[in-house]
RODO-2510 file (C-alpha; in nm, 4 decimals, decimal comma):
residues 248
     n   res          X          Y          Z
     1     m     6,8939    -2,6972   -16,9535
     2     l     6,6396    -2,6133   -16,7100
     3     s     6,6824    -2,7375   -16,3321
     4     i     6,4006    -2,8537   -16,1141
     5     i     6,3950    -2,5147   -15,9509
     6     d     6,3469    -2,3317   -16,2909
     7     i     6,0640    -2,5800   -16,3839
     8     i     5,8994    -2,5431   -16,0488
     9     n     5,9424    -2,1725   -16,1049
    10     g     5,8191    -2,1461   -16,4439
    11     i     5,4810    -2,3633   -16,3877
    12     l     5,3838    -2,1793   -16,0871
    13     t     5,4597    -1,8413   -16,2209
    14     t     5,2433    -1,9541   -16,5318
    15     i     4,9608    -2,0190   -16,3368
    16     l     5,0015    -1,7123   -16,1194
    17     v     5,0145    -1,4586   -16,4189
    18     l     4,7023    -1,6366   -16,5813
    19     i     4,5022    -1,6118   -16,2560
    20     c     4,6293    -1,2375   -16,2298
    21     f     4,5163    -1,1864   -16,5761
    22     i     4,1877    -1,3589   -16,5644
    23     t     4,1313    -1,1683   -16,2485
    24     g     4,1911    -0,8432   -16,4013
    25     i     3,9884    -0,8863   -16,6889
    26     r     3,6663    -1,0035   -16,5092
    27     i     3,6925    -0,6922   -16,3065
    28     a     3,7398    -0,4729   -16,5636
    29     y     3,4552    -0,6240   -16,7697
    30     k     3,2285    -0,5254   -16,4806
    31     y     3,2544    -0,1512   -16,6246
    32     k     3,0054    -0,2583   -16,8812
    33     q     2,7558    -0,3332   -16,6046
    34     y     2,8008    -0,0622   -16,3851
    35     k     2,9643     0,2211   -16,5869
    36     q     3,2205     0,2910   -16,3327
    37     r     3,5843     0,3451   -16,4345
    38     v     3,7095     0,2152   -16,1138
    39     f     3,6524    -0,1457   -16,2233
    40     i     3,8835    -0,0492   -16,5250
    41     f     4,1295     0,0807   -16,3006
    42     f     4,1586    -0,2005   -16,0763
    43     g     4,1279    -0,4600   -16,3522
    44     i     4,4372    -0,3019   -16,5048
    45     t     4,5984    -0,2681   -16,1592
    46     w     4,5645    -0,6514   -16,0575
    47     a     4,6567    -0,7871   -16,4062
    48     g     4,9613    -0,5319   -16,4131
    49     m     5,0929    -0,6788   -16,0950
    50     s     5,1976    -0,9890   -16,2951
    51     t     5,4032    -0,7746   -16,4972
    52     i     5,7358    -0,8490   -16,3139
    53     y     5,6611    -1,2152   -16,3841
    54     i     5,6249    -1,1694   -16,7505
    55     p     6,0213    -1,1762   -16,8404
    56     l     6,0357    -1,5072   -16,6313
    57     i     5,7664    -1,6723   -16,8199
    58     i     5,9068    -1,5719   -17,1401
    59     s     6,2429    -1,7207   -17,0581
    60     f     6,0967    -2,0302   -16,9349
    61     y     5,8990    -2,1238   -17,2666
    62     g     6,1988    -1,9736   -17,4588
    63     m     6,4237    -2,2157   -17,2557
    64     l     6,1766    -2,5185   -17,3207
    65     l     6,1417    -2,4497   -17,6970
    66     f     6,4672    -2,2828   -17,7920
    67     e     6,6925    -2,3380   -17,5137
    68     q     6,7250    -1,9363   -17,5285
    69     g     6,6156    -1,7265   -17,2252
    70     l     6,5751    -1,3687   -17,1997
    71     p     6,8861    -1,1601   -17,1336
    72     l     6,9029    -0,8952   -16,8492
    73     f     6,8098    -0,6280   -17,0653
    74     g     6,4967    -0,7860   -17,1507
    75     y     6,4009    -0,8209   -16,7847
    76     l     6,4622    -0,4815   -16,7164
    77     i     6,2865    -0,3227   -17,0000
    78     i     5,9769    -0,5043   -16,9392
    79     d     5,9976    -0,4367   -16,5745
    80     s     6,0310    -0,0606   -16,6375
    81     f     5,6557    -0,0663   -16,6885
    82     v     5,5697    -0,1389   -16,3423
    83     p     5,5704     0,2069   -16,1983
    84     l     5,3134     0,3213   -16,4458
    85     l     5,0925     0,0400   -16,3147
    86     v     5,1301     0,2006   -15,9746
    87     t     4,9700     0,5238   -16,1044
    88     v     4,6804     0,3404   -16,2250
    89     g     4,6583     0,1709   -15,8842
    90     v     4,6640     0,5150   -15,7242
    91     m     4,3783     0,6027   -15,9524
    92     a     4,1830     0,3134   -15,8592
    93     w     4,1992     0,3769   -15,4941
    94     t     4,1214     0,7388   -15,5212
    95     e     3,8045     0,6697   -15,6487
    96     i     3,6772     0,4567   -15,3575
    97     i     3,8651     0,5524   -15,0552
    98     d     3,6666     0,8814   -14,9141
    99     f     3,9559     1,0728   -14,7793
   100     m     4,1943     1,0177   -15,0797
   101     k     3,9108     1,1148   -15,3376
   102     r     3,9251     1,4670   -15,2172
   103     y     4,2787     1,4796   -15,3287
   104     q     4,2448     1,2581   -15,6346
   105     k     4,4429     1,5082   -15,8924
   106     p     4,7307     1,6041   -15,6907
   107     l     4,7968     1,2281   -15,5980
   108     v     4,7464     1,1206   -15,9337
   109     i     4,9772     1,4003   -16,0768
   110     s     5,2367     1,3201   -15,7818
   111     f     5,2680     0,9598   -15,8413
   112     t     5,2562     1,0063   -16,2243
   113     t     5,5693     1,2342   -16,2086
   114     v     5,7534     1,0030   -15,9740
   115     s     5,6477     0,6898   -16,1803
   116     v     5,7765     0,8616   -16,5119
   117     g     6,1116     0,9422   -16,3159
   118     i     6,1607     0,5964   -16,2244
   119     v     6,0760     0,4644   -16,5813
   120     v     6,3492     0,6972   -16,7167
   121     y     6,5866     0,5955   -16,4559
   122     f     6,5065     0,2136   -16,5129
   123     v     6,5431     0,2434   -16,8990
   124     y     6,8885     0,4589   -16,8491
   125     n     7,0498     0,1939   -16,6462
   126     a     6,8960    -0,0720   -16,8488
   127     f     7,1027     0,0279   -17,1622
   128     n     7,4168     0,1887   -16,9712
   129     n     7,4452    -0,0161   -16,6572
   130     p     7,2302    -0,2971   -16,5852
   131     l     7,4023    -0,4438   -16,3109
   132     t     7,3097    -0,1605   -16,0755
   133     l     6,9538    -0,2761   -16,0981
   134     g     6,9892    -0,6565   -16,0984
   135     i     7,1793    -0,9669   -16,1932
   136     l     7,0662    -1,3039   -16,3603
   137     e     7,1490    -1,5990   -16,1482
   138     s     7,0150    -1,8358   -16,4214
   139     p     6,7636    -1,7759   -16,7291
   140     l     6,4771    -1,7715   -16,4762
   141     i     6,6084    -1,6195   -16,1543
   142     i     6,6865    -1,2218   -16,1212
   143     r     6,8040    -1,0821   -15,8214
   144     y     6,7203    -0,7289   -15,8023
   145     r     6,9689    -0,4674   -15,6384
   146     n     6,9412    -0,1698   -15,4242
   147     f     6,7366     0,0741   -15,5730
   148     v     6,4886    -0,2070   -15,7213
   149     l     6,4498    -0,3622   -15,3944
   150     v     6,3726    -0,0448   -15,2060
   151     y     6,1253     0,0258   -15,4721
   152     l     5,9588    -0,3096   -15,4366
   153     v     5,9165    -0,2589   -15,0607
   154     f     5,7834     0,0988   -15,1366
   155     v     5,4998    -0,0266   -15,3888
   156     s     5,4025    -0,3436   -15,1745
   157     s     5,3905    -0,1156   -14,8534
   158     i     5,1659     0,1334   -15,0523
   159     a     4,9554    -0,1374   -15,1533
   160     m     4,9280    -0,2809   -14,7965
   161     f     4,8407     0,0589   -14,6661
   162     t     4,5764     0,1186   -14,9114
   163     g     4,3923    -0,1923   -14,8820
   164     t     4,3927    -0,1591   -14,5228
   165     i     4,2412     0,1874   -14,5316
   166     f     3,9729     0,0473   -14,7587
   167     f     3,9184    -0,2438   -14,4872
   168     w     3,8645    -0,0117   -14,2271
   169     q     3,6114     0,2073   -14,4490
   170     s     3,4119    -0,0867   -14,5488
   171     r     3,3556    -0,2089   -14,1985
   172     d     3,1229     0,0789   -14,1819
   173     a     2,9227    -0,0484   -14,4420
   174     l     2,5425    -0,1117   -14,3958
   175     e     2,5416    -0,4197   -14,6623
   176     p     2,7221    -0,7429   -14,5109
   177     e     2,8424    -0,8055   -14,8648
   178     n     3,0365    -0,4998   -14,8828
   179     r     3,1942    -0,5648   -14,5623
   180     l     3,2807    -0,9199   -14,6995
   181     k     3,4612    -0,7637   -15,0030
   182     g     3,6722    -0,5051   -14,8118
   183     l     3,8014    -0,8087   -14,6011
   184     l     3,8696    -1,0186   -14,9099
   185     i     4,0586    -0,7282   -15,0722
   186     w     4,2472    -0,6804   -14,7677
   187     f     4,3565    -1,0182   -14,7474
   188     a     4,4757    -1,0115   -15,1167
   189     f     4,6880    -0,7133   -15,0454
   190     i     4,8305    -0,8781   -14,7477
   191     s     4,9144    -1,1868   -14,9572
   192     f     5,0641    -0,9486   -15,2262
   193     f     5,2848    -0,7795   -14,9674
   194     i     5,4091    -1,0730   -14,8251
   195     g     5,4634    -1,2703   -15,1472
   196     t     5,6612    -0,9650   -15,3008
   197     l     5,8779    -0,9465   -15,0016
   198     l     5,9486    -1,3418   -15,0027
   199     d     6,0164    -1,3299   -15,3677
   200     g     6,2690    -1,0002   -15,3377
   201     f     6,4559    -1,1086   -15,0187
   202     l     6,4541    -1,4815   -14,9615
   203     p     6,7349    -1,7298   -15,1029
   204     i     6,6164    -1,9004   -15,4284
   205     n     6,5136    -2,2728   -15,3838
   206     p     6,2088    -2,5005   -15,4565
   207     s     6,0522    -2,4484   -15,1163
   208     t     6,1057    -2,0725   -15,1212
   209     i     5,9744    -2,0373   -15,4662
   210     i     5,6577    -2,2537   -15,3935
   211     i     5,5969    -2,0497   -15,0927
   212     s     5,5985    -1,6948   -15,2352
   213     r     5,3925    -1,8064   -15,5357
   214     i     5,1213    -1,9805   -15,3532
   215     v     5,1029    -1,6807   -15,1186
   216     v     5,0506    -1,4564   -15,4445
   217     i     4,8134    -1,6949   -15,5986
   218     i     4,5895    -1,7124   -15,2826
   219     g     4,5979    -1,3221   -15,2842
   220     s     4,4824    -1,3427   -15,6288
   221     a     4,1941    -1,5656   -15,5345
   222     f     4,0753    -1,3384   -15,2555
   223     f     4,0961    -1,0210   -15,4975
   224     l     3,8553    -1,2020   -15,7292
   225     f     3,6393    -1,3093   -15,4488
   226     g     3,6319    -0,9533   -15,3323
   227     f     3,4803    -0,8330   -15,6346
   228     f     3,2722    -1,1814   -15,7351
   229     p     3,2207    -1,3417   -15,3847
   230     p     3,0890    -1,6941   -15,4111
   231     q     2,7271    -1,7453   -15,3441
   232     f     2,8014    -1,9782   -15,0450
   233     v     3,0142    -1,7138   -14,9028
   234     k     2,7316    -1,4558   -14,9229
   235     d     2,4773    -1,6668   -14,7974
   236     y     2,7277    -1,7514   -14,4662
   237     v     2,7760    -1,3795   -14,3963
   238     r     2,4077    -1,3014   -14,4416
   239     e     2,3212    -1,5870   -14,1788
   240     r     2,5877    -1,4801   -13,9555
   241     m     2,4517    -1,1173   -13,9608
   242     n     2,0864    -1,2418   -13,9212
   243     k     2,1924    -1,4500   -13,6053
   244     n     2,3849    -1,1541   -13,4601
   245     r     2,0647    -0,9229   -13,4869
   246     e     1,8596    -1,1945   -13,3116
   247     r     2,0917    -1,1893   -13,0263
   248     t     2,0718    -0,8120   -13,0047
***
C-alpha cells in the first residue's frame, strides 16, 4: 500500500524523469543540424542524470499495478550505470571548455578507469553485501550509505565545478545569446547540485521530497533553455545589450 509520501514521490519523480529525457533527446537531436558530437554527449549526460530515479519509478508503478516494488538489489544494479554516464559528461565538458580540451584524452581515460572501478565495486556489493551501499526504507525510498553518499557529493561537485567554469568562459563571448546560454546552464548545474544533496541527506517527508524534486525540475528547465532559449528571453537580452551600448 502506497503512503502519501510514496505517491508524491512517484508523481514528482515521473515528471522529473520525463523532463530530463525530453531535454536530453532534444539536445542530442541538435547533432543532426550542427554535426557536433558535443550535443550527443550533453544529451546523454542530462538524460542519464535521471538514471538514479528510474528504480523509484519502476517501484512506483509496480506498486500501483501489482503491489510489488523493486528489491534493494534492483535499485543498486540500475544505479551502477551512473558512473559510466559521468564519463560521458566529462567527454561533453572537454569538448567546450578550452583548457580542458587540451587534456581531453587523459581526462576521459582517467574518468573511464575510475568509473569502471566504481561499477565493479557497486555490482560486487549489490550481489554480496548490498547493505553497505544502502537500505530500503520503503518500496520507494532508498537511503544510500557511506561510499555512495561520498560519490554523490563528488559527482555533484564536478558538475557544479565544470558548470561554473563554462559560465565564466561564456562571459567573454561576443554574442549575447552565448552569454545567456552559459548563465542558464550554470543555473542548471547549481540546481542539480542542490537537489542531489537535498535528496541524499535530508530526512524523507512530503516537504523535502517536493523541494528536492522541484529544484531538480527547475534545473532541467534551465538546461533546456540553455540550449533552446525562448525567443522572448533572447529579445530581452539583446534589448539590454543595446541599451548598455547606447549608454557607453
